[in-house]
Jmol script that loads the backbone (N, CA, C; Angstrom):
load data "model"
ATOM      1  N   UNK A   1       1.022  -1.377  -0.278  1.00  0.00           N
ATOM      2  CA  UNK A   1      -0.087   0.045   0.147  1.00  0.00           C
ATOM      3  C   UNK A   1       0.914   1.173  -0.052  1.00  0.00           C
ATOM      4  N   UNK A   2       0.491   2.393  -0.707  1.00  0.00           N
ATOM      5  CA  UNK A   2       1.122   3.628  -0.772  1.00  0.00           C
ATOM      6  C   UNK A   2       0.878   4.452   0.139  1.00  0.00           C
ATOM      7  N   UNK A   3       1.741   4.764   0.998  1.00  0.00           N
ATOM      8  CA  UNK A   3       2.061   5.679   2.184  1.00  0.00           C
ATOM      9  C   UNK A   3       2.251   6.944   1.659  1.00  0.00           C
ATOM     10  N   UNK A   4       0.649   7.741   2.414  1.00  0.00           N
ATOM     11  CA  UNK A   4       0.564   9.430   2.208  1.00  0.00           C
ATOM     12  C   UNK A   4       1.154  10.022   3.410  1.00  0.00           C
ATOM     13  N   UNK A   5       1.605  11.207   3.599  1.00  0.00           N
ATOM     14  CA  UNK A   5       1.487  11.920   4.584  1.00  0.00           C
ATOM     15  C   UNK A   5       0.467  12.006   5.018  1.00  0.00           C
ATOM     16  N   UNK A   6       0.161  12.464   6.752  1.00  0.00           N
ATOM     17  CA  UNK A   6      -1.133  12.440   7.250  1.00  0.00           C
ATOM     18  C   UNK A   6      -1.687  13.720   6.747  1.00  0.00           C
ATOM     19  N   UNK A   7      -1.201  14.723   5.860  1.00  0.00           N
ATOM     20  CA  UNK A   7      -1.635  16.301   5.651  1.00  0.00           C
ATOM     21  C   UNK A   7      -2.359  15.918   3.957  1.00  0.00           C
ATOM     22  N   UNK A   8      -1.569  14.518   3.427  1.00  0.00           N
ATOM     23  CA  UNK A   8      -2.088  14.416   2.129  1.00  0.00           C
ATOM     24  C   UNK A   8      -3.633  13.664   1.833  1.00  0.00           C
ATOM     25  N   UNK A   9      -3.645  13.014   3.354  1.00  0.00           N
ATOM     26  CA  UNK A   9      -5.015  12.146   3.017  1.00  0.00           C
ATOM     27  C   UNK A   9      -6.044  12.840   3.366  1.00  0.00           C
ATOM     28  N   UNK A  10      -6.982  12.028   2.586  1.00  0.00           N
ATOM     29  CA  UNK A  10      -8.421  12.975   2.134  1.00  0.00           C
ATOM     30  C   UNK A  10      -9.587  12.793   3.459  1.00  0.00           C
ATOM     31  N   UNK A  11      -9.551  13.532   4.375  1.00  0.00           N
ATOM     32  CA  UNK A  11     -10.529  13.299   5.458  1.00  0.00           C
ATOM     33  C   UNK A  11     -12.219  13.444   4.954  1.00  0.00           C
ATOM     34  N   UNK A  12     -12.857  12.586   5.188  1.00  0.00           N
ATOM     35  CA  UNK A  12     -14.565  13.234   4.988  1.00  0.00           C
ATOM     36  C   UNK A  12     -14.961  13.825   6.152  1.00  0.00           C
ATOM     37  N   UNK A  13     -15.403  14.883   5.760  1.00  0.00           N
ATOM     38  CA  UNK A  13     -16.279  15.632   6.837  1.00  0.00           C
ATOM     39  C   UNK A  13     -17.649  15.460   7.056  1.00  0.00           C
ATOM     40  N   UNK A  14     -18.513  15.554   7.913  1.00  0.00           N
ATOM     41  CA  UNK A  14     -20.023  15.583   7.511  1.00  0.00           C
ATOM     42  C   UNK A  14     -20.449  16.817   6.842  1.00  0.00           C
ATOM     43  N   UNK A  15     -21.559  16.759   6.677  1.00  0.00           N
ATOM     44  CA  UNK A  15     -22.039  17.883   5.928  1.00  0.00           C
ATOM     45  C   UNK A  15     -22.615  19.066   6.928  1.00  0.00           C
ATOM     46  N   UNK A  16     -22.620  20.097   6.617  1.00  0.00           N
ATOM     47  CA  UNK A  16     -23.100  21.229   7.509  1.00  0.00           C
ATOM     48  C   UNK A  16     -24.595  21.405   7.091  1.00  0.00           C
ATOM     49  N   UNK A  17     -24.941  22.115   7.830  1.00  0.00           N
ATOM     50  CA  UNK A  17     -26.722  22.309   7.670  1.00  0.00           C
ATOM     51  C   UNK A  17     -26.558  23.348   6.484  1.00  0.00           C
ATOM     52  N   UNK A  18     -27.596  23.642   5.679  1.00  0.00           N
ATOM     53  CA  UNK A  18     -28.045  24.098   4.284  1.00  0.00           C
ATOM     54  C   UNK A  18     -28.053  25.686   4.940  1.00  0.00           C
ATOM     55  N   UNK A  19     -27.442  26.442   4.113  1.00  0.00           N
ATOM     56  CA  UNK A  19     -27.453  27.878   4.276  1.00  0.00           C
ATOM     57  C   UNK A  19     -28.763  28.291   4.352  1.00  0.00           C
ATOM     58  N   UNK A  20     -29.185  29.586   4.934  1.00  0.00           N
ATOM     59  CA  UNK A  20     -30.668  29.934   5.215  1.00  0.00           C
ATOM     60  C   UNK A  20     -31.340  30.715   3.288  1.00  0.00           C
ATOM     61  N   UNK A  21     -30.181  30.968   2.914  1.00  0.00           N
ATOM     62  CA  UNK A  21     -31.010  31.434   1.387  1.00  0.00           C
ATOM     63  C   UNK A  21     -30.416  30.030   0.638  1.00  0.00           C
ATOM     64  N   UNK A  22     -31.662  29.631  -0.072  1.00  0.00           N
ATOM     65  CA  UNK A  22     -31.861  28.300  -0.849  1.00  0.00           C
ATOM     66  C   UNK A  22     -31.080  28.818  -1.974  1.00  0.00           C
ATOM     67  N   UNK A  23     -30.300  28.100  -2.842  1.00  0.00           N
ATOM     68  CA  UNK A  23     -30.224  28.383  -4.180  1.00  0.00           C
ATOM     69  C   UNK A  23     -31.345  27.886  -5.099  1.00  0.00           C
ATOM     70  N   UNK A  24     -31.261  28.746  -6.101  1.00  0.00           N
ATOM     71  CA  UNK A  24     -32.268  28.606  -7.279  1.00  0.00           C
ATOM     72  C   UNK A  24     -32.161  26.988  -7.766  1.00  0.00           C
ATOM     73  N   UNK A  25     -33.362  26.692  -7.929  1.00  0.00           N
ATOM     74  CA  UNK A  25     -33.215  25.201  -8.552  1.00  0.00           C
ATOM     75  C   UNK A  25     -32.844  24.605  -9.768  1.00  0.00           C
ATOM     76  N   UNK A  26     -32.515  25.582 -10.840  1.00  0.00           N
ATOM     77  CA  UNK A  26     -31.316  25.276 -11.693  1.00  0.00           C
ATOM     78  C   UNK A  26     -30.388  25.332 -11.470  1.00  0.00           C
ATOM     79  N   UNK A  27     -29.901  26.293 -10.257  1.00  0.00           N
ATOM     80  CA  UNK A  27     -28.477  25.998  -9.795  1.00  0.00           C
ATOM     81  C   UNK A  27     -28.219  24.725  -8.802  1.00  0.00           C
ATOM     82  N   UNK A  28     -28.956  24.088  -8.358  1.00  0.00           N
ATOM     83  CA  UNK A  28     -28.625  23.135  -7.801  1.00  0.00           C
ATOM     84  C   UNK A  28     -28.890  22.209  -8.755  1.00  0.00           C
ATOM     85  N   UNK A  29     -29.653  22.036 -10.009  1.00  0.00           N
ATOM     86  CA  UNK A  29     -29.737  20.880 -11.075  1.00  0.00           C
ATOM     87  C   UNK A  29     -28.231  20.894 -11.918  1.00  0.00           C
ATOM     88  N   UNK A  30     -27.577  22.240 -11.846  1.00  0.00           N
ATOM     89  CA  UNK A  30     -26.261  22.310 -12.646  1.00  0.00           C
ATOM     90  C   UNK A  30     -25.468  21.820 -11.069  1.00  0.00           C
ATOM     91  N   UNK A  31     -25.628  21.855  -9.879  1.00  0.00           N
ATOM     92  CA  UNK A  31     -24.653  21.458  -8.884  1.00  0.00           C
ATOM     93  C   UNK A  31     -24.504  19.799  -9.081  1.00  0.00           C
ATOM     94  N   UNK A  32     -26.068  19.236  -9.277  1.00  0.00           N
ATOM     95  CA  UNK A  32     -26.205  17.585  -9.140  1.00  0.00           C
ATOM     96  C   UNK A  32     -25.476  17.210 -10.587  1.00  0.00           C
ATOM     97  N   UNK A  33     -25.454  18.370 -11.973  1.00  0.00           N
ATOM     98  CA  UNK A  33     -24.762  17.367 -12.810  1.00  0.00           C
ATOM     99  C   UNK A  33     -23.081  17.121 -12.429  1.00  0.00           C
ATOM    100  N   UNK A  34     -22.941  18.042 -11.907  1.00  0.00           N
ATOM    101  CA  UNK A  34     -21.339  17.663 -11.098  1.00  0.00           C
ATOM    102  C   UNK A  34     -20.978  17.006 -10.046  1.00  0.00           C
ATOM    103  N   UNK A  35     -21.597  17.161  -9.045  1.00  0.00           N
ATOM    104  CA  UNK A  35     -21.287  16.258  -8.231  1.00  0.00           C
ATOM    105  C   UNK A  35     -21.623  14.746  -8.301  1.00  0.00           C
ATOM    106  N   UNK A  36     -22.679  14.502  -8.997  1.00  0.00           N
ATOM    107  CA  UNK A  36     -23.339  12.878  -9.309  1.00  0.00           C
ATOM    108  C   UNK A  36     -22.028  12.213 -10.156  1.00  0.00           C
ATOM    109  N   UNK A  37     -21.413  12.828 -11.149  1.00  0.00           N
ATOM    110  CA  UNK A  37     -20.416  12.087 -11.663  1.00  0.00           C
ATOM    111  C   UNK A  37     -18.953  12.398 -10.665  1.00  0.00           C
ATOM    112  N   UNK A  38     -18.716  12.998  -9.799  1.00  0.00           N
ATOM    113  CA  UNK A  38     -17.496  13.444  -9.106  1.00  0.00           C
ATOM    114  C   UNK A  38     -17.884  12.043  -8.173  1.00  0.00           C
ATOM    115  N   UNK A  39     -18.744  11.852  -7.716  1.00  0.00           N
ATOM    116  CA  UNK A  39     -19.050  10.518  -6.579  1.00  0.00           C
ATOM    117  C   UNK A  39     -19.012   9.627  -7.064  1.00  0.00           C
ATOM    118  N   UNK A  40     -19.274   9.514  -8.415  1.00  0.00           N
ATOM    119  CA  UNK A  40     -19.160   8.267  -9.086  1.00  0.00           C
ATOM    120  C   UNK A  40     -17.474   7.847  -9.843  1.00  0.00           C
ATOM    121  N   UNK A  41     -17.113   9.002  -9.798  1.00  0.00           N
ATOM    122  CA  UNK A  41     -15.587   8.597 -10.211  1.00  0.00           C
ATOM    123  C   UNK A  41     -14.150   8.518  -9.079  1.00  0.00           C
ATOM    124  N   UNK A  42     -14.777   9.329  -7.766  1.00  0.00           N
ATOM    125  CA  UNK A  42     -14.633   9.113  -6.828  1.00  0.00           C
ATOM    126  C   UNK A  42     -14.651   7.148  -6.242  1.00  0.00           C
ATOM    127  N   UNK A  43     -15.790   6.759  -6.575  1.00  0.00           N
ATOM    128  CA  UNK A  43     -15.808   5.627  -6.431  1.00  0.00           C
ATOM    129  C   UNK A  43     -15.200   4.506  -6.996  1.00  0.00           C
ATOM    130  N   UNK A  44     -14.821   5.113  -8.506  1.00  0.00           N
ATOM    131  CA  UNK A  44     -13.867   4.332  -9.300  1.00  0.00           C
ATOM    132  C   UNK A  44     -12.523   4.237  -8.973  1.00  0.00           C
ATOM    133  N   UNK A  45     -12.135   5.336  -8.613  1.00  0.00           N
ATOM    134  CA  UNK A  45     -10.972   5.612  -8.239  1.00  0.00           C
ATOM    135  C   UNK A  45     -10.728   4.441  -6.791  1.00  0.00           C
ATOM    136  N   UNK A  46     -11.238   4.405  -5.997  1.00  0.00           N
ATOM    137  CA  UNK A  46     -11.117   3.446  -5.102  1.00  0.00           C
ATOM    138  C   UNK A  46     -11.250   2.153  -5.330  1.00  0.00           C
ATOM    139  N   UNK A  47     -12.041   1.575  -6.731  1.00  0.00           N
ATOM    140  CA  UNK A  47     -12.015   0.408  -7.156  1.00  0.00           C
ATOM    141  C   UNK A  47     -10.760  -0.221  -7.854  1.00  0.00           C
ATOM    142  N   UNK A  48     -10.615   1.391  -8.478  1.00  0.00           N
ATOM    143  CA  UNK A  48      -9.451   0.644  -9.094  1.00  0.00           C
ATOM    144  C   UNK A  48      -7.996   1.018  -8.202  1.00  0.00           C
ATOM    145  N   UNK A  49      -7.663   1.823  -7.405  1.00  0.00           N
ATOM    146  CA  UNK A  49      -6.827   1.499  -6.049  1.00  0.00           C
ATOM    147  C   UNK A  49      -6.654   0.122  -5.519  1.00  0.00           C
ATOM    148  N   UNK A  50      -7.944  -0.684  -5.462  1.00  0.00           N
ATOM    149  CA  UNK A  50      -8.320  -2.044  -4.684  1.00  0.00           C
ATOM    150  C   UNK A  50      -7.465  -3.059  -5.644  1.00  0.00           C
ATOM    151  N   UNK A  51      -7.937  -2.860  -7.060  1.00  0.00           N
ATOM    152  CA  UNK A  51      -7.153  -3.642  -8.276  1.00  0.00           C
ATOM    153  C   UNK A  51      -5.783  -3.883  -8.179  1.00  0.00           C
ATOM    154  N   UNK A  52      -5.425  -2.839  -8.092  1.00  0.00           N
ATOM    155  CA  UNK A  52      -4.278  -2.477  -8.620  1.00  0.00           C
ATOM    156  C   UNK A  52      -3.090  -2.368  -7.179  1.00  0.00           C
ATOM    157  N   UNK A  53      -3.629  -3.066  -6.210  1.00  0.00           N
ATOM    158  CA  UNK A  53      -3.188  -3.535  -4.922  1.00  0.00           C
ATOM    159  C   UNK A  53      -2.500  -2.296  -4.079  1.00  0.00           C
ATOM    160  N   UNK A  54      -3.148  -1.110  -4.156  1.00  0.00           N
ATOM    161  CA  UNK A  54      -3.009   0.289  -3.737  1.00  0.00           C
ATOM    162  C   UNK A  54      -3.448   0.498  -2.295  1.00  0.00           C
ATOM    163  N   UNK A  55      -4.482  -0.504  -1.968  1.00  0.00           N
ATOM    164  CA  UNK A  55      -5.298   0.007  -1.300  1.00  0.00           C
ATOM    165  C   UNK A  55      -5.795  -1.402  -0.544  1.00  0.00           C
ATOM    166  N   UNK A  56      -6.001  -1.837   0.572  1.00  0.00           N
ATOM    167  CA  UNK A  56      -6.317  -2.858   1.127  1.00  0.00           C
ATOM    168  C   UNK A  56      -8.246  -2.681   1.159  1.00  0.00           C
ATOM    169  N   UNK A  57      -8.495  -3.843   0.504  1.00  0.00           N
ATOM    170  CA  UNK A  57     -10.158  -3.941   0.245  1.00  0.00           C
ATOM    171  C   UNK A  57     -10.745  -3.926   1.543  1.00  0.00           C
ATOM    172  N   UNK A  58     -10.712  -4.549   2.795  1.00  0.00           N
ATOM    173  CA  UNK A  58     -11.002  -4.350   3.777  1.00  0.00           C
ATOM    174  C   UNK A  58     -10.910  -2.895   4.610  1.00  0.00           C
ATOM    175  N   UNK A  59      -9.779  -2.290   4.586  1.00  0.00           N
ATOM    176  CA  UNK A  59      -9.656  -0.956   4.747  1.00  0.00           C
ATOM    177  C   UNK A  59     -10.824   0.186   3.801  1.00  0.00           C
ATOM    178  N   UNK A  60     -10.613  -0.103   2.429  1.00  0.00           N
ATOM    179  CA  UNK A  60     -12.055   0.798   1.801  1.00  0.00           C
ATOM    180  C   UNK A  60     -12.975   0.842   1.860  1.00  0.00           C
ATOM    181  N   UNK A  61     -13.597  -0.647   2.396  1.00  0.00           N
ATOM    182  CA  UNK A  61     -14.767  -1.248   2.726  1.00  0.00           C
ATOM    183  C   UNK A  61     -15.096  -0.267   3.856  1.00  0.00           C
ATOM    184  N   UNK A  62     -14.368  -0.370   4.978  1.00  0.00           N
ATOM    185  CA  UNK A  62     -14.623  -0.142   6.189  1.00  0.00           C
ATOM    186  C   UNK A  62     -14.843   1.270   6.036  1.00  0.00           C
ATOM    187  N   UNK A  63     -13.861   2.322   5.548  1.00  0.00           N
ATOM    188  CA  UNK A  63     -13.746   3.781   5.110  1.00  0.00           C
ATOM    189  C   UNK A  63     -15.004   4.026   4.580  1.00  0.00           C
ATOM    190  N   UNK A  64     -15.997   3.336   3.763  1.00  0.00           N
ATOM    191  CA  UNK A  64     -16.463   3.545   3.214  1.00  0.00           C
ATOM    192  C   UNK A  64     -18.193   3.935   4.297  1.00  0.00           C
ATOM    193  N   UNK A  65     -17.828   2.373   4.936  1.00  0.00           N
ATOM    194  CA  UNK A  65     -19.013   2.301   5.634  1.00  0.00           C
ATOM    195  C   UNK A  65     -18.717   3.447   7.138  1.00  0.00           C
ATOM    196  N   UNK A  66     -17.542   3.818   7.573  1.00  0.00           N
ATOM    197  CA  UNK A  66     -17.369   4.913   8.336  1.00  0.00           C
ATOM    198  C   UNK A  66     -18.111   6.226   7.851  1.00  0.00           C
ATOM    199  N   UNK A  67     -17.793   6.406   6.772  1.00  0.00           N
ATOM    200  CA  UNK A  67     -18.248   7.437   6.041  1.00  0.00           C
ATOM    201  C   UNK A  67     -19.825   7.641   5.711  1.00  0.00           C
ATOM    202  N   UNK A  68     -20.324   6.419   6.103  1.00  0.00           N
ATOM    203  CA  UNK A  68     -21.949   6.293   6.250  1.00  0.00           C
ATOM    204  C   UNK A  68     -22.405   6.437   4.567  1.00  0.00           C
ATOM    205  N   UNK A  69     -21.696   6.030   3.532  1.00  0.00           N
ATOM    206  CA  UNK A  69     -21.826   6.212   2.309  1.00  0.00           C
ATOM    207  C   UNK A  69     -23.181   5.440   1.783  1.00  0.00           C
ATOM    208  N   UNK A  70     -23.429   4.526   2.228  1.00  0.00           N
ATOM    209  CA  UNK A  70     -24.575   3.728   2.135  1.00  0.00           C
ATOM    210  C   UNK A  70     -25.713   3.944   2.762  1.00  0.00           C
ATOM    211  N   UNK A  71     -25.748   4.666   3.956  1.00  0.00           N
ATOM    212  CA  UNK A  71     -26.589   5.669   4.744  1.00  0.00           C
ATOM    213  C   UNK A  71     -27.358   6.647   3.647  1.00  0.00           C
ATOM    214  N   UNK A  72     -25.924   7.396   3.313  1.00  0.00           N
ATOM    215  CA  UNK A  72     -26.230   8.892   2.593  1.00  0.00           C
ATOM    216  C   UNK A  72     -27.091   8.462   0.814  1.00  0.00           C
ATOM    217  N   UNK A  73     -26.489   7.223   0.460  1.00  0.00           N
ATOM    218  CA  UNK A  73     -26.954   6.730  -0.954  1.00  0.00           C
ATOM    219  C   UNK A  73     -28.403   6.154  -0.652  1.00  0.00           C
ATOM    220  N   UNK A  74     -28.850   5.651   0.259  1.00  0.00           N
ATOM    221  CA  UNK A  74     -29.929   4.976   0.613  1.00  0.00           C
ATOM    222  C   UNK A  74     -30.906   6.759   1.026  1.00  0.00           C
ATOM    223  N   UNK A  75     -30.826   7.448   1.456  1.00  0.00           N
ATOM    224  CA  UNK A  75     -31.381   8.232   1.865  1.00  0.00           C
ATOM    225  C   UNK A  75     -31.505   9.348   0.819  1.00  0.00           C
ATOM    226  N   UNK A  76     -30.744   9.179  -0.581  1.00  0.00           N
ATOM    227  CA  UNK A  76     -31.386   9.805  -1.865  1.00  0.00           C
ATOM    228  C   UNK A  76     -32.153   8.997  -2.245  1.00  0.00           C
ATOM    229  N   UNK A  77     -32.193   7.842  -2.451  1.00  0.00           N
ATOM    230  CA  UNK A  77     -33.352   7.051  -2.939  1.00  0.00           C
ATOM    231  C   UNK A  77     -34.671   7.473  -2.075  1.00  0.00           C
ATOM    232  N   UNK A  78     -34.549   7.317  -0.870  1.00  0.00           N
ATOM    233  CA  UNK A  78     -35.552   7.232   0.204  1.00  0.00           C
ATOM    234  C   UNK A  78     -36.148   8.582  -0.191  1.00  0.00           C
ATOM    235  N   UNK A  79     -35.309   9.836  -0.555  1.00  0.00           N
ATOM    236  CA  UNK A  79     -36.175  11.248  -0.655  1.00  0.00           C
ATOM    237  C   UNK A  79     -36.478  11.287  -2.373  1.00  0.00           C
ATOM    238  N   UNK A  80     -36.146  10.313  -3.248  1.00  0.00           N
ATOM    239  CA  UNK A  80     -37.107  10.282  -4.311  1.00  0.00           C
ATOM    240  C   UNK A  80     -38.198   9.634  -4.545  1.00  0.00           C
ATOM    241  N   UNK A  81     -38.415   8.546  -3.807  1.00  0.00           N
ATOM    242  CA  UNK A  81     -39.202   7.642  -3.245  1.00  0.00           C
ATOM    243  C   UNK A  81     -40.549   8.671  -2.661  1.00  0.00           C
ATOM    244  N   UNK A  82     -40.197   9.186  -1.648  1.00  0.00           N
ATOM    245  CA  UNK A  82     -40.948  10.649  -0.691  1.00  0.00           C
ATOM    246  C   UNK A  82     -41.562  11.255  -1.964  1.00  0.00           C
ATOM    247  N   UNK A  83     -40.576  11.929  -2.748  1.00  0.00           N
ATOM    248  CA  UNK A  83     -41.142  12.936  -3.601  1.00  0.00           C
ATOM    249  C   UNK A  83     -42.141  12.287  -5.100  1.00  0.00           C
ATOM    250  N   UNK A  84     -41.744  10.993  -5.339  1.00  0.00           N
ATOM    251  CA  UNK A  84     -42.518  10.533  -6.402  1.00  0.00           C
ATOM    252  C   UNK A  84     -44.163  10.213  -5.720  1.00  0.00           C
ATOM    253  N   UNK A  85     -44.067   9.630  -4.335  1.00  0.00           N
ATOM    254  CA  UNK A  85     -45.437   9.519  -3.969  1.00  0.00           C
ATOM    255  C   UNK A  85     -45.916  10.706  -3.746  1.00  0.00           C
ATOM    256  N   UNK A  86     -45.537  12.059  -3.272  1.00  0.00           N
ATOM    257  CA  UNK A  86     -45.833  13.435  -2.947  1.00  0.00           C
ATOM    258  C   UNK A  86     -46.304  13.882  -4.295  1.00  0.00           C
ATOM    259  N   UNK A  87     -45.788  13.048  -5.323  1.00  0.00           N
ATOM    260  CA  UNK A  87     -46.539  14.286  -6.878  1.00  0.00           C
ATOM    261  C   UNK A  87     -47.890  13.446  -7.355  1.00  0.00           C
ATOM    262  N   UNK A  88     -47.926  12.192  -6.628  1.00  0.00           N
ATOM    263  CA  UNK A  88     -49.312  11.646  -7.408  1.00  0.00           C
ATOM    264  C   UNK A  88     -50.196  12.154  -6.826  1.00  0.00           C
ATOM    265  N   UNK A  89     -51.149  12.460  -7.957  1.00  0.00           N
ATOM    266  CA  UNK A  89     -52.731  12.663  -7.579  1.00  0.00           C
ATOM    267  C   UNK A  89     -53.281  11.923  -6.744  1.00  0.00           C
ATOM    268  N   UNK A  90     -53.269  10.635  -7.231  1.00  0.00           N
ATOM    269  CA  UNK A  90     -54.336   9.468  -6.766  1.00  0.00           C
ATOM    270  C   UNK A  90     -53.051   8.419  -6.148  1.00  0.00           C
ATOM    271  N   UNK A  91     -53.004   8.123  -5.050  1.00  0.00           N
ATOM    272  CA  UNK A  91     -52.069   7.632  -4.386  1.00  0.00           C
ATOM    273  C   UNK A  91     -51.910   6.050  -4.518  1.00  0.00           C
ATOM    274  N   UNK A  92     -53.047   5.736  -5.322  1.00  0.00           N
ATOM    275  CA  UNK A  92     -53.425   4.273  -5.691  1.00  0.00           C
ATOM    276  C   UNK A  92     -52.912   4.328  -7.025  1.00  0.00           C
ATOM    277  N   UNK A  93     -52.523   5.309  -7.958  1.00  0.00           N
ATOM    278  CA  UNK A  93     -52.010   5.007  -9.242  1.00  0.00           C
ATOM    279  C   UNK A  93     -50.868   3.986  -8.882  1.00  0.00           C
ATOM    280  N   UNK A  94     -51.054   2.947 -10.229  1.00  0.00           N
ATOM    281  CA  UNK A  94     -50.189   1.800  -9.776  1.00  0.00           C
ATOM    282  C   UNK A  94     -48.759   1.939 -10.770  1.00  0.00           C
ATOM    283  N   UNK A  95     -48.840   2.776 -11.494  1.00  0.00           N
ATOM    284  CA  UNK A  95     -47.008   3.241 -12.065  1.00  0.00           C
ATOM    285  C   UNK A  95     -46.148   4.248 -11.505  1.00  0.00           C
ATOM    286  N   UNK A  96     -46.985   5.352 -10.896  1.00  0.00           N
ATOM    287  CA  UNK A  96     -46.463   5.828  -9.723  1.00  0.00           C
ATOM    288  C   UNK A  96     -45.792   5.365  -8.481  1.00  0.00           C
ATOM    289  N   UNK A  97     -46.879   4.575  -7.810  1.00  0.00           N
ATOM    290  CA  UNK A  97     -46.784   3.840  -6.367  1.00  0.00           C
ATOM    291  C   UNK A  97     -45.183   2.751  -6.659  1.00  0.00           C
ATOM    292  N   UNK A  98     -45.185   1.885  -8.321  1.00  0.00           N
ATOM    293  CA  UNK A  98     -44.675   1.166  -8.188  1.00  0.00           C
ATOM    294  C   UNK A  98     -43.118   1.721  -8.259  1.00  0.00           C
ATOM    295  N   UNK A  99     -43.147   2.833  -9.025  1.00  0.00           N
ATOM    296  CA  UNK A  99     -41.860   3.357  -9.197  1.00  0.00           C
ATOM    297  C   UNK A  99     -41.327   3.762  -7.591  1.00  0.00           C
ATOM    298  N   UNK A 100     -42.392   4.326  -6.825  1.00  0.00           N
ATOM    299  CA  UNK A 100     -41.949   5.116  -5.403  1.00  0.00           C
ATOM    300  C   UNK A 100     -41.433   3.376  -4.646  1.00  0.00           C
ATOM    301  N   UNK A 101     -42.111   2.670  -4.869  1.00  0.00           N
ATOM    302  CA  UNK A 101     -41.660   1.603  -4.119  1.00  0.00           C
ATOM    303  C   UNK A 101     -40.481   0.997  -4.562  1.00  0.00           C
ATOM    304  N   UNK A 102     -40.387   0.806  -5.553  1.00  0.00           N
ATOM    305  CA  UNK A 102     -38.906   0.554  -6.238  1.00  0.00           C
ATOM    306  C   UNK A 102     -37.775   1.366  -6.008  1.00  0.00           C
ATOM    307  N   UNK A 103     -37.651   2.682  -5.566  1.00  0.00           N
ATOM    308  CA  UNK A 103     -36.777   3.316  -5.174  1.00  0.00           C
ATOM    309  C   UNK A 103     -36.596   3.063  -3.356  1.00  0.00           C
ATOM    310  N   UNK A 104     -37.882   3.173  -3.041  1.00  0.00           N
ATOM    311  CA  UNK A 104     -37.453   2.577  -1.441  1.00  0.00           C
ATOM    312  C   UNK A 104     -37.399   1.310  -1.122  1.00  0.00           C
ATOM    313  N   UNK A 105     -37.336   0.214  -1.981  1.00  0.00           N
ATOM    314  CA  UNK A 105     -36.758  -1.015  -2.149  1.00  0.00           C
ATOM    315  C   UNK A 105     -35.282  -1.047  -2.336  1.00  0.00           C
ATOM    316  N   UNK A 106     -34.742  -0.085  -3.313  1.00  0.00           N
ATOM    317  CA  UNK A 106     -33.526  -0.165  -3.798  1.00  0.00           C
ATOM    318  C   UNK A 106     -33.096   0.611  -2.210  1.00  0.00           C
ATOM    319  N   UNK A 107     -33.581   1.387  -1.603  1.00  0.00           N
ATOM    320  CA  UNK A 107     -32.631   2.171  -0.453  1.00  0.00           C
ATOM    321  C   UNK A 107     -32.470   1.025   0.658  1.00  0.00           C
ATOM    322  N   UNK A 108     -33.249   0.265   0.852  1.00  0.00           N
ATOM    323  CA  UNK A 108     -33.153  -0.655   1.738  1.00  0.00           C
ATOM    324  C   UNK A 108     -32.073  -1.871   1.448  1.00  0.00           C
ATOM    325  N   UNK A 109     -32.007  -2.277  -0.292  1.00  0.00           N
ATOM    326  CA  UNK A 109     -31.104  -3.165  -0.466  1.00  0.00           C
ATOM    327  C   UNK A 109     -29.834  -2.296  -0.177  1.00  0.00           C
ATOM    328  N   UNK A 110     -29.687  -1.400  -0.441  1.00  0.00           N
ATOM    329  CA  UNK A 110     -27.991  -0.497  -0.225  1.00  0.00           C
ATOM    330  C   UNK A 110     -28.170  -0.697   1.624  1.00  0.00           C
ATOM    331  N   UNK A 111     -28.818  -0.342   2.174  1.00  0.00           N
ATOM    332  CA  UNK A 111     -28.379  -0.236   3.715  1.00  0.00           C
ATOM    333  C   UNK A 111     -28.245  -1.870   4.243  1.00  0.00           C
ATOM    334  N   UNK A 112     -28.865  -2.990   3.570  1.00  0.00           N
ATOM    335  CA  UNK A 112     -28.342  -4.345   3.620  1.00  0.00           C
ATOM    336  C   UNK A 112     -27.140  -4.975   3.254  1.00  0.00           C
ATOM    337  N   UNK A 113     -26.864  -4.392   2.006  1.00  0.00           N
ATOM    338  CA  UNK A 113     -25.744  -4.675   1.451  1.00  0.00           C
ATOM    339  C   UNK A 113     -24.326  -4.302   2.388  1.00  0.00           C
ATOM    340  N   UNK A 114     -24.658  -2.943   2.799  1.00  0.00           N
ATOM    341  CA  UNK A 114     -23.294  -2.636   3.897  1.00  0.00           C
ATOM    342  C   UNK A 114     -23.658  -3.393   5.194  1.00  0.00           C
ATOM    343  N   UNK A 115     -24.467  -3.974   5.597  1.00  0.00           N
ATOM    344  CA  UNK A 115     -25.198  -4.543   6.934  1.00  0.00           C
ATOM    345  C   UNK A 115     -24.201  -5.885   6.886  1.00  0.00           C
ATOM    346  N   UNK A 116     -24.164  -6.233   5.814  1.00  0.00           N
ATOM    347  CA  UNK A 116     -23.758  -7.531   5.953  1.00  0.00           C
ATOM    348  C   UNK A 116     -22.579  -7.865   5.663  1.00  0.00           C
ATOM    349  N   UNK A 117     -21.502  -6.940   5.700  1.00  0.00           N
ATOM    350  CA  UNK A 117     -20.442  -6.501   5.091  1.00  0.00           C
ATOM    351  C   UNK A 117     -19.692  -6.710   6.558  1.00  0.00           C
TER     352      UNK A 117
END
end "model"
wireframe off; spacefill off
backbone 0.3
color backbone group
């Protein structure tokens, strides 16, 4: 494993509360278009580090668990499910309810995947 100086290591810090002034919806969408691919790229880098034997798999998995990656990802899916359900005019509308339930189920599976590790 490659050793880095303590100052060079990346430290994940918890998110802070949202500012009082919320940004416009189009600004948030632009941020999401940048942040989601960045999150995926970070995970690809971790996978590549494991494949090249630069990082211990157990250490990476434990770091992801400690950072609560699974809980935050599941939270995104739960929020999407809630929004889909709230947008339904008829709460018994099959297609919309199915989509919301699939999102909620996926959130549970993400949580379970890390519970089993």
